[in-house]
C-alpha positions as CSV (number, residue, x, y, z in Angstrom):
1,M,-8.8,-42.0,7.5
2,S,-6.6,-39.2,7.4
3,K,-3.6,-39.3,9.8
4,T,-3.3,-37.0,12.7
5,P,-0.6,-34.3,12.2
6,A,2.3,-34.8,14.0
7,Y,2.2,-31.2,15.7
8,E,-1.1,-32.4,16.9
9,E,-0.7,-35.6,18.4
10,Y,2.9,-34.8,19.9
11,G,1.8,-30.8,21.1
12,Q,-1.9,-32.0,22.4
13,P,-2.6,-28.0,22.6
14,E,-6.2,-28.7,23.7
15,R,-5.3,-30.8,26.7
16,L,-2.3,-28.6,27.9
17,Q,-4.5,-25.3,27.3
18,S,-7.3,-27.4,29.9
19,M,-4.2,-28.4,32.2
20,Q,-3.8,-24.2,32.5
21,G,-7.1,-23.3,32.9
22,I,-7.2,-21.7,29.5
23,T,-11.2,-22.5,29.0
24,P,-12.2,-21.4,25.7
25,E,-14.1,-18.1,26.9
26,I,-11.1,-17.6,28.8
27,G,-8.5,-17.3,25.8
28,A,-11.5,-15.5,23.7
29,R,-10.7,-12.7,26.4
30,I,-7.2,-12.6,26.8
31,G,-7.3,-12.8,23.1
32,A,-9.2,-9.3,22.7
33,I,-7.2,-7.6,25.5
34,I,-3.6,-8.6,23.7
35,T,-5.2,-7.6,20.2
36,F,-6.5,-4.3,21.4
37,G,-3.4,-3.7,22.9
38,S,-1.5,-4.2,19.6
39,A,-4.2,-1.7,17.7
40,I,-3.6,0.7,20.4
41,E,0.0,0.7,19.6
42,Y,-0.3,1.3,16.1
43,H,-2.3,4.0,16.2
44,L,-0.7,5.6,18.8
45,E,2.7,5.9,17.3
46,R,0.8,7.6,13.9
47,Y,-1.0,10.0,16.4
48,L,2.3,11.0,17.7
49,W,3.8,11.6,14.4
50,H,0.9,14.0,13.6
51,A,0.7,15.4,17.1
52,C,4.5,16.1,17.5
53,K,5.0,16.9,14.0
54,L,7.4,13.8,13.5
55,P,9.1,13.1,10.0
56,Y,7.8,9.6,9.2
57,K,7.8,9.6,4.9
58,N,10.6,8.0,3.6
59,V,12.5,8.7,6.9
60,R,12.9,6.0,9.8
61,P,10.7,7.5,12.6
62,V,12.1,8.0,15.6
63,T,9.2,6.2,17.4
64,D,10.5,3.0,15.1
65,L,10.9,0.0,17.5
66,K,10.2,2.0,20.6
67,K,8.3,-0.3,23.2
68,I,4.6,0.9,24.2
69,T,6.1,2.4,27.8
70,D,8.1,4.9,25.9
71,L,5.3,5.7,23.2
72,I,3.3,6.4,26.3
73,K,5.6,8.7,27.7
74,M,6.0,10.8,24.6
75,L,2.9,11.3,24.7
76,A,2.3,12.4,28.3
77,D,5.6,14.6,27.6
78,H,3.6,16.1,24.8
79,A,0.6,17.0,26.7
80,A,2.6,18.5,29.5
81,T,2.9,21.2,26.7
82,L,-0.6,22.1,25.9
83,Q,-1.8,25.1,26.7
84,V,-5.7,24.1,27.2
85,A,-6.4,22.3,30.6
86,E,-8.9,20.1,29.4
87,E,-6.6,18.7,26.5
88,R,-3.6,18.3,28.7
89,S,-5.5,16.6,31.4
90,F,-7.2,14.2,28.6
91,L,-3.9,12.8,27.2
92,E,-2.3,12.8,30.5
93,T,-5.2,10.7,32.4
94,W,-5.0,8.5,29.1
95,C,-1.3,7.9,29.2
96,T,-1.3,7.0,32.9
97,A,-4.1,4.5,32.3
98,A,-2.5,3.0,29.2
99,R,0.8,2.6,31.3
100,L,-1.2,0.7,33.7
101,A,-3.4,-1.2,31.2
102,F,-0.3,-2.3,29.8
103,E,1.0,-4.1,32.9
104,V,-1.6,-5.9,33.1
105,R,-1.2,-7.0,29.3
106,N,2.1,-7.5,29.5
107,D,1.5,-9.8,32.5
108,L,-0.8,-11.9,30.3
109,V,1.5,-11.8,27.8
110,H,5.4,-12.8,29.7
111,G,3.8,-14.4,32.6
112,L,3.6,-18.1,33.6
113,P,0.0,-19.1,33.6
114,I,-0.9,-21.8,36.4
115,K,-4.2,-23.2,37.4
116,M,-5.0,-22.2,40.8
117,E,-8.0,-24.7,41.4
118,T,-11.1,-22.8,39.1
119,T,-8.9,-19.7,37.7
120,V,-5.5,-19.6,36.0
121,V,-3.1,-17.2,37.4
122,F,-0.4,-15.3,35.0
123,N,3.0,-15.2,36.8
124,R,5.3,-12.1,35.8
125,N,8.9,-11.7,36.9
126,S,8.6,-14.5,39.5
127,M,11.4,-15.4,41.9
128,W,11.1,-18.3,43.3
129,E,14.3,-20.1,42.5
130,G,16.5,-17.3,44.9
131,E,17.1,-15.6,41.4
132,E,16.8,-11.5,41.3
133,R,15.0,-9.5,38.9
134,K,15.3,-6.2,37.5
135,K,11.6,-5.8,37.8
136,H,9.0,-6.5,40.8
137,F,7.1,-9.8,40.8
138,S,3.8,-8.9,39.5
139,D,0.2,-11.2,38.8
140,F,-2.8,-11.5,37.5
141,W,-5.9,-13.7,38.2
142,A,-7.8,-14.1,35.3
143,E,-11.1,-14.7,36.7
144,D,-14.1,-13.5,34.3
145,Y,-15.1,-10.2,35.8
146,A,-11.7,-9.4,35.9
147,L,-11.2,-10.2,31.9
148,D,-14.0,-8.2,31.1
149,R,-13.0,-5.2,33.0
150,M,-10.0,-5.4,31.5
151,R,-11.4,-5.9,27.8
152,A,-13.4,-3.4,28.1
153,F,-10.6,-0.9,29.8
154,M,-8.4,-1.6,26.3
155,A,-11.9,-0.8,24.6
156,V,-11.9,2.5,25.9
157,L,-8.2,3.3,25.5
158,M,-8.3,2.0,21.7
159,R,-11.5,3.7,21.0
160,S,-10.1,7.0,21.7
161,I,-6.5,6.9,20.1
162,I,-8.5,5.5,17.1
163,E,-10.7,8.6,17.2
164,L,-7.9,10.8,17.4
165,H,-5.4,9.3,15.0
166,G,-8.2,8.7,12.7
167,G,-9.4,12.3,13.0
168,L,-13.1,11.7,13.5
169,Y,-12.3,13.9,16.5
170,K,-10.1,16.8,17.2
171,L,-8.3,16.3,20.7
172,S,-10.0,20.1,21.7
173,E,-13.1,17.7,20.6
174,I,-12.8,14.5,22.5
175,A,-11.6,16.7,25.7
176,L,-14.8,18.1,25.8
177,Q,-16.6,14.8,25.4
178,P,-18.7,14.1,28.9
179,L,-18.7,10.1,28.2
180,A,-15.2,9.9,26.9
181,V,-13.5,11.5,29.6
182,R,-15.7,10.0,31.9
183,A,-14.7,6.5,31.0
184,V,-10.9,7.2,30.1
185,R,-11.0,8.5,33.9
186,E,-12.7,5.6,35.4
187,V,-10.4,3.3,33.5
188,K,-7.1,5.5,35.0
189,R,-8.9,5.6,38.5
190,T,-9.6,1.7,38.9
191,L,-6.1,0.9,37.5
192,E,-4.5,3.0,39.9
193,E,-6.6,1.6,42.9
194,L,-5.6,-2.4,41.8
195,A,-2.0,-1.4,41.1
196,D,-2.2,-0.4,44.8
197,R,-4.0,-3.1,46.3
198,S,-1.9,-4.1,49.2
199,Y,-2.6,-1.1,50.6
200,N,-6.2,0.1,49.1
201,P,-9.2,-0.6,51.5
202,T,-11.5,-0.5,48.7
203,F,-10.0,-3.4,46.8
204,E,-12.6,-5.1,47.5
205,M,-15.1,-3.3,46.1
206,Y,-13.4,-4.3,42.6
């Protein structure tokens, strides 16, 4: 009979995960959102090299060690210079959607998980002990529908940036694809409404 490793006996990961309300199903959805985000960051950096004609071979590219928010801003700045309205609109919409989506991703990665009855809530930048924070408090309620929706949102952003970086479609082509354009717009619009949920009367519809 094999002895239980000390890290399993002491850590008790399944018990702690259960205490936090992170079921295997919730964990799988969170894992997908986070890994989609990592893929977006990878392909976005490399798309910037080509779109902005940035040197990267045998040198340290200017994108190295940049935060995802900085990479998104670089693409937004590039988009603003484009002459073709459809191309400019597609990238600007993508950038706004990505910025908002990564706010949620950061809630999941950096937020404190707390079990609230049947839901786990991720709380970021809490100020519960009277401390001050540079950024405002934010939270994400990891209910099934919310996780499924965020996974789909990240999938839209990931697929589109992979197709651009990989050369499957040129920007001039994907910017005219009705389904891709509609999907990115829906992600942007929904995330904008959720970000403004304190004032948005349509929040309940989501």
